[in-house]
C-alpha positions as CSV (number, residue, x, y, z in Angstrom):
1,M,103.8,157.1,120.9
2,S,104.6,160.9,121.2
3,A,107.3,162.9,119.3
4,F,109.3,163.4,122.6
5,R,109.3,159.3,122.9
6,R,109.9,157.9,119.3
7,P,113.9,159.3,119.7
8,V,113.9,157.4,123.0
9,A,112.4,154.6,121.4
10,A,114.8,154.4,118.6
11,T,117.7,154.7,120.7
12,L,116.5,151.8,122.8
13,I,116.4,149.7,119.5
14,A,119.4,150.8,118.4
15,T,121.4,149.6,121.4
16,T,119.6,146.4,121.6
17,L,120.6,145.8,118.3
18,A,123.8,146.8,118.8
19,F,124.3,144.6,122.1
20,A,122.5,141.5,119.8
21,S,125.4,142.3,117.1
22,A,128.0,142.1,119.7
23,F,126.8,139.1,121.2
24,I,126.4,137.1,118.0
25,A,129.9,138.0,117.0
26,G,131.1,136.8,120.5
27,C,129.3,133.5,119.8
28,G,130.8,133.0,116.4
29,Q,134.1,133.0,117.9
30,G,133.4,130.2,120.0
31,S,134.8,126.4,119.1
32,N,131.0,125.4,119.0
33,A,129.6,128.5,116.9
34,Q,129.0,128.5,112.9
35,P,131.1,130.8,111.0
36,M,129.8,134.2,110.1
37,G,130.7,133.3,106.7
38,G,128.2,130.3,106.5
39,G,125.3,132.5,107.1
40,M,123.1,133.1,109.9
41,P,119.3,132.2,109.6
42,P,116.9,134.9,108.7
43,P,115.2,135.9,112.2
44,E,111.8,135.0,112.6
45,V,108.9,137.9,112.5
46,G,105.1,137.6,113.2
47,V,103.5,139.4,110.3
48,V,99.7,139.3,109.5
49,T,98.7,139.5,106.0
50,V,96.6,142.7,104.8
51,A,93.0,141.8,103.8
52,P,90.9,145.0,102.8
53,G,87.2,144.9,103.1
54,D,84.3,147.0,104.8
55,V,85.0,147.7,108.4
56,G,82.4,148.9,110.8
57,L,83.2,152.4,112.4
58,V,81.8,151.8,116.3
59,T,81.3,154.8,118.2
60,E,81.4,154.3,122.2
61,L,79.2,156.8,123.9
62,P,78.1,157.2,127.6
63,G,74.7,156.0,128.5
64,R,72.2,155.6,131.2
65,L,69.8,153.0,131.7
66,E,65.9,153.8,132.3
67,A,63.0,151.6,132.7
68,S,60.7,150.9,129.7
69,R,57.8,151.8,131.5
70,V,57.5,153.4,135.2
71,A,54.1,153.4,136.9
72,Q,53.7,155.1,140.2
73,V,50.8,153.4,142.5
74,R,48.9,156.0,144.2
75,A,45.6,155.8,146.7
76,R,42.7,157.1,144.7
77,A,40.1,156.5,147.7
78,A,40.5,158.4,151.0
79,G,41.1,155.8,153.9
80,I,43.2,153.9,156.2
81,V,45.3,151.4,154.5
82,L,44.2,147.8,155.9
83,K,46.5,145.6,154.5
84,R,50.0,145.5,152.0
85,L,49.2,142.6,149.8
86,F,52.8,141.9,148.1
87,H,56.4,141.5,148.8
88,E,58.8,144.3,148.1
89,G,60.9,144.0,145.3
90,S,59.0,140.8,143.8
91,D,57.5,141.0,140.3
92,V,54.1,141.7,139.9
93,R,51.4,141.7,137.1
94,A,49.1,144.5,135.7
95,G,45.8,144.2,138.2
96,Q,47.2,142.5,140.8
97,P,45.8,143.6,144.3
98,L,48.9,145.5,146.2
99,F,46.8,147.4,149.2
100,S,43.6,146.8,151.0
101,I,42.2,150.6,152.1
102,D,38.8,150.6,154.4
103,G,36.2,150.6,152.1
104,A,33.2,150.8,154.7
105,P,32.0,154.0,154.0
106,Y,32.6,153.3,150.1
107,Q,30.5,150.4,150.4
108,A,27.5,152.3,152.4
109,A,27.6,154.9,149.6
110,M,27.1,152.5,147.0
111,S,24.2,151.0,148.9
112,S,22.4,154.4,149.3
113,A,23.1,154.8,145.2
114,Q,21.2,151.1,144.9
115,A,18.4,152.3,147.1
116,T,17.7,155.7,145.2
117,L,18.0,153.3,141.9
118,A,15.0,151.2,143.0
119,R,12.9,154.5,144.1
120,A,13.6,155.9,140.6
121,N,12.6,152.8,139.2
122,A,9.3,152.4,141.1
123,N,8.4,156.0,140.3
124,L,9.2,155.2,136.8
125,G,6.8,152.5,136.7
126,Q,4.1,154.9,138.3
127,A,4.3,157.8,136.0
128,A,4.8,155.3,133.1
129,A,1.1,153.8,133.8
130,L,-0.7,156.9,134.5
131,A,0.7,158.4,131.3
132,Q,-0.5,155.3,129.4
133,R,-3.9,155.5,131.3
134,Y,-4.1,159.2,130.3
135,K,-3.7,158.7,126.6
136,P,-6.9,157.3,125.5
137,L,-9.0,159.9,127.9
138,V,-7.1,162.7,126.5
139,E,-8.5,161.7,122.8
140,A,-11.8,161.3,124.2
141,N,-11.4,164.7,125.7
142,A,-12.5,162.9,129.1
143,I,-9.5,164.8,130.6
144,S,-7.7,168.1,129.5
145,K,-4.7,168.1,127.5
146,Q,-2.7,169.7,130.4
147,D,-3.1,167.0,132.5
148,Y,-1.8,164.4,129.8
149,A,0.9,166.6,129.5
150,N,1.8,167.0,132.8
151,A,1.9,162.9,133.1
152,V,4.3,162.4,130.1
153,A,6.4,164.9,131.7
154,A,6.4,163.3,135.0
155,E,7.4,160.0,133.0
156,K,10.4,161.7,131.2
157,Q,11.5,162.7,134.6
158,A,11.1,159.3,136.3
159,E,13.3,158.1,133.4
160,A,15.8,161.0,133.9
161,D,16.0,160.0,137.7
162,V,16.8,156.3,136.9
163,V,19.6,156.9,134.4
164,A,21.2,159.1,137.3
165,G,20.6,156.5,139.9
166,K,22.5,154.0,137.4
167,A,25.1,156.8,137.2
168,A,25.4,157.0,141.0
169,V,25.6,153.2,141.5
170,Q,28.5,153.0,138.9
171,T,30.2,155.7,140.8
172,A,29.6,154.1,144.2
173,Q,31.2,151.0,142.5
174,I,34.0,152.5,140.9
175,N,35.0,154.0,144.2
176,L,34.7,150.8,146.1
177,G,36.9,149.6,143.5
178,Y,39.4,152.1,144.2
179,A,39.8,150.9,148.2
180,T,41.6,147.8,146.5
181,V,44.7,149.1,145.0
182,T,46.2,147.3,142.3
183,S,49.1,147.6,139.9
184,P,48.9,149.6,136.7
185,I,51.6,147.7,134.9
186,S,53.4,144.2,134.9
187,G,57.3,144.7,136.4
188,R,58.9,145.0,139.5
189,I,57.6,146.9,142.3
190,G,60.1,148.8,144.9
191,R,59.5,149.3,148.6
192,A,56.0,150.2,150.1
193,L,55.6,153.9,151.0
194,V,53.3,153.6,153.6
195,T,52.6,151.2,156.3
196,E,49.2,149.9,158.0
197,G,47.4,152.3,159.5
198,A,48.2,155.2,157.1
199,L,45.6,157.8,156.2
200,V,46.2,158.0,152.4
201,G,44.2,159.7,149.8
202,Q,43.0,163.0,152.0
203,G,43.3,165.9,149.7
204,E,45.6,164.4,146.8
205,A,46.4,161.0,145.3
206,T,49.1,159.5,147.9
207,P,51.7,157.7,146.6
208,L,52.0,154.4,148.0
209,A,54.8,152.3,145.8
210,M,56.4,152.4,142.2
211,V,56.3,149.6,139.8
212,Q,58.9,149.4,136.8
213,Q,59.2,147.5,134.0
214,I,62.6,146.1,133.7
215,N,62.5,143.8,130.6
216,P,63.0,145.3,128.3
217,M,65.4,148.2,129.1
218,Y,65.9,151.7,127.7
219,V,69.3,153.1,127.7
220,N,69.7,156.6,127.1
221,F,73.0,158.3,125.4
222,T,73.8,161.4,123.8
223,Q,76.5,162.2,120.7
224,S,78.0,165.4,120.0
225,A,76.4,167.3,117.3
226,G,79.5,168.1,115.8
227,E,80.2,164.3,115.3
228,V,77.1,163.8,113.6
229,M,77.5,166.7,111.2
230,A,81.2,165.3,110.2
231,M,79.8,161.6,109.5
232,R,76.9,163.0,107.6
233,K,79.7,165.5,105.5
234,A,81.7,161.9,105.1
235,L,78.8,159.7,103.8
236,A,77.8,162.6,101.5
237,Q,80.8,162.8,100.0
238,G,81.4,159.1,99.5
239,K,84.2,158.4,102.2
240,L,82.0,156.3,104.6
241,K,79.3,154.1,103.7
242,R,76.2,154.2,105.7
243,A,75.2,151.1,108.1
244,A,72.8,148.8,107.1
245,G,69.5,149.8,108.6
246,L,70.4,152.7,110.9
247,E,67.0,152.7,112.4
248,G,67.0,149.8,114.3
249,A,70.9,149.1,114.2
250,Q,72.2,146.9,116.7
251,V,74.2,148.5,119.6
252,R,76.1,146.6,122.6
253,V,75.9,147.6,126.0
254,V,79.4,148.0,128.2
255,L,79.0,147.6,132.2
256,E,80.8,149.5,134.5
257,D,83.3,146.9,135.1
258,G,84.4,147.0,131.4
259,T,82.3,143.8,130.5
260,E,80.0,143.8,127.5
261,Y,76.2,142.8,127.9
262,P,75.6,139.5,126.3
263,Q,72.6,140.3,124.7
264,P,72.5,143.1,121.8
265,G,70.0,146.0,121.8
266,R,68.7,148.2,119.1
267,L,68.0,151.5,118.3
268,L,65.2,153.3,118.7
269,F,65.4,156.6,117.7
270,S,67.5,159.5,117.1
271,D,66.4,163.1,118.1
272,L,66.1,165.9,115.5
273,T,66.7,168.5,118.0
274,V,70.4,169.4,119.5
275,D,70.5,170.4,122.9
276,A,71.2,174.3,123.4
277,T,73.1,174.0,126.6
278,S,75.2,170.8,125.4
279,G,75.6,170.8,121.9
280,Q,74.1,166.8,122.0
281,I,72.4,164.7,120.2
282,T,69.8,162.2,122.4
283,L,69.5,158.9,121.4
284,R,67.7,156.0,122.4
285,A,68.0,151.8,122.3
286,E,66.0,149.0,123.7
287,V,68.0,146.3,125.4
288,P,66.2,143.0,126.5
289,N,66.7,142.3,130.4
290,A,65.0,138.9,130.6
291,N,67.1,137.8,133.7
292,G,67.3,141.1,135.4
293,T,71.1,141.7,135.4
294,L,70.3,145.7,134.2
295,L,69.2,147.9,136.5
296,P,67.5,151.5,136.0
297,G,69.7,154.3,136.7
298,L,72.9,152.2,136.0
299,Y,75.6,154.0,133.8
300,V,77.0,152.4,130.9
301,R,78.7,152.8,127.5
302,V,77.0,152.2,124.2
303,R,78.9,150.5,121.1
304,L,76.9,151.8,118.2
305,E,77.8,150.9,114.5
306,Q,77.2,154.1,112.4
307,A,78.9,153.9,109.4
308,K,81.3,151.7,107.3
309,A,84.7,152.5,105.9
310,G,85.5,150.8,102.8
311,N,88.6,149.2,101.7
312,A,90.0,149.5,105.2
313,V,92.4,147.2,107.3
314,L,92.3,146.2,110.9
315,I,95.8,145.8,112.5
316,P,96.9,145.2,116.0
317,Q,97.8,148.5,117.5
318,Q,101.3,147.1,118.6
319,A,102.2,147.3,114.7
320,V,101.9,150.9,114.7
321,T,104.4,153.5,115.7
322,R,102.4,156.9,116.2
323,S,104.4,160.1,116.4
324,A,103.9,163.7,115.2
325,Q,105.3,163.1,112.1
326,G,102.9,160.4,111.3
327,D,101.9,157.0,111.4
328,T,104.2,153.9,110.7
329,V,104.0,150.2,110.0
330,M,106.9,147.8,109.1
331,V,105.9,146.0,105.9
332,V,108.0,143.1,104.5
333,D,108.9,143.4,101.2
334,K,108.9,140.6,98.2
335,D,113.0,139.9,98.8
336,G,112.2,139.5,102.7
337,K,113.6,142.8,104.0
338,V,111.6,145.3,106.3
339,T,110.5,148.7,105.0
340,P,108.9,151.1,107.2
341,R,105.7,152.5,105.2
342,M,103.3,155.5,106.3
343,V,99.7,155.0,106.9
344,K,96.5,157.0,107.8
345,I,94.6,155.7,110.7
346,G,91.3,156.0,111.6
347,S,89.5,154.8,114.8
348,E,90.3,152.2,117.1
349,Q,88.6,149.0,117.1
350,G,88.8,146.4,120.0
351,G,92.9,146.4,120.0
352,N,93.4,147.5,116.7
353,W,93.4,150.3,114.0
354,V,91.7,150.9,111.6
355,V,93.9,151.7,108.5
356,L,92.2,153.8,106.2
357,D,94.8,154.4,103.5
358,G,99.1,153.0,102.9
359,L,98.3,149.2,102.7
360,K,97.5,147.0,99.7
361,A,95.9,143.8,99.8
362,G,98.7,141.0,100.3
363,E,101.2,143.0,102.3
364,M,102.7,141.4,105.2
365,V,103.0,143.7,108.4
366,V,105.4,143.4,111.2
367,V,103.8,142.6,114.4
368,E,106.3,141.2,116.7
369,G,109.8,140.5,116.4
370,F,110.9,144.2,116.0
371,Q,113.9,143.6,118.4
372,K,115.3,141.0,116.0
373,M,115.2,143.2,112.4
374,R,118.6,144.4,111.1
375,P,119.2,147.2,108.8
376,G,119.2,145.6,105.3
377,A,119.3,142.2,106.6
378,P,116.4,139.9,105.3
379,V,113.5,138.3,107.9
380,K,111.5,135.3,107.8
381,P,107.8,136.2,108.2
382,V,105.6,133.9,110.3
383,P,101.7,134.1,110.6
384,W,101.3,136.0,114.1
385,T,99.4,134.3,116.4
386,P,97.0,136.8,118.5
387,G,96.8,135.9,122.1
388,G,98.6,132.7,121.8
389,P,101.4,131.5,124.0
390,S,104.8,132.6,122.6
391,T,106.1,129.0,121.9
392,G,108.0,130.3,118.7
393,P,109.8,133.4,117.3
394,G,106.7,134.0,115.1
395,Q,104.1,134.1,118.2
396,A,103.0,136.8,120.3
397,A,100.5,137.1,123.1
398,A,98.1,140.2,121.9
399,P,94.8,141.2,123.3
400,A,93.0,141.0,119.8
401,A,93.2,139.5,116.3
402,A,93.9,141.3,113.2
403,S,91.5,140.8,110.6
404,A,89.5,143.3,108.3
405,S,86.1,140.9,108.2
406,A,86.3,140.7,112.5
407,P,83.4,142.7,113.9
408,A,84.3,146.0,115.2
409,S,83.9,146.4,119.1
410,T,84.8,150.0,120.2
411,A,85.8,153.7,119.1
412,K,87.3,156.5,120.5
413,K,84.8,159.3,120.9
């Protein structure tokens, strides 16, 4: 509540109390009314009992979803596309055939390489036999040493021709295999970028389709370097406690419609470098996506617990009056009277305020029934029911519970 609105609210409360007092006085003059001297029962107000504890400080940051693996399917063999072998938008597995390219030229090249290898093997056999026959002859000085050396060299050359022939056959097999384009990874394939009859692979590897692995998904988000430095300073001074296992910490994803994705993710890493243009630090988390609900490119918000506030309290937002002069709550003392109390507010957590200072364990804070309170008059505190139907003076309909042990779900950036 702003400083401008607070006097207006105070005036409304005072007016309401005046009307209530006049109404009670008028009713007291009736024949069925109980005399004022008999004492009216104290009004009931809904309260929560303060229970300090460690409260996780959850930061909510903007992020964007990204596929964990992305592979472009490209044509590595030049030729005409004969057939598309998949359904667009379906899930494919690694090694699954996707396109068939005309492989007749590559089959012919493979046959030629195999023939060359066969000729090299025949030459090797002849050269080896000649070298073996010349060996005893040169020892008996029946032939010159030069003739024997030429025979041995011919044998070595034939062996090299065989190795080259095998390599040519292997190359031809690889090129023929490229005529069948397969998926490099398992994932979901998009639309086909070419149709049957298209000439692909001429001069460059033509893109044919894209496969994305969407389980798990990555969510990339950024945080201000100033916030990170302030939190590290508070941790160093002992004002905050470090969240257990920050690397690998649990994160929650909030979708565009405001609903929270049911499965939590985990923090993978926090970048060590600050972006010079934006002053932001990049973080990445991994989120399971077995049913394919999350889609790449979707903008989301990420809730991450980075630290814990010790001896803190969560109370409903409607229990706190915020102004330029400070934040105030109404506390019921041991005599049943209500007194204002200045408190120190931290961040917002799922419809509650994190109170860092100003309240003690066991104290009762008024959440509902402010209009029933009178200056100096006692009240009857009753437990406040969060989100319950207003069936009694002490119950209220509210968005969230106030409990120091409740999990924190959101925080203002």
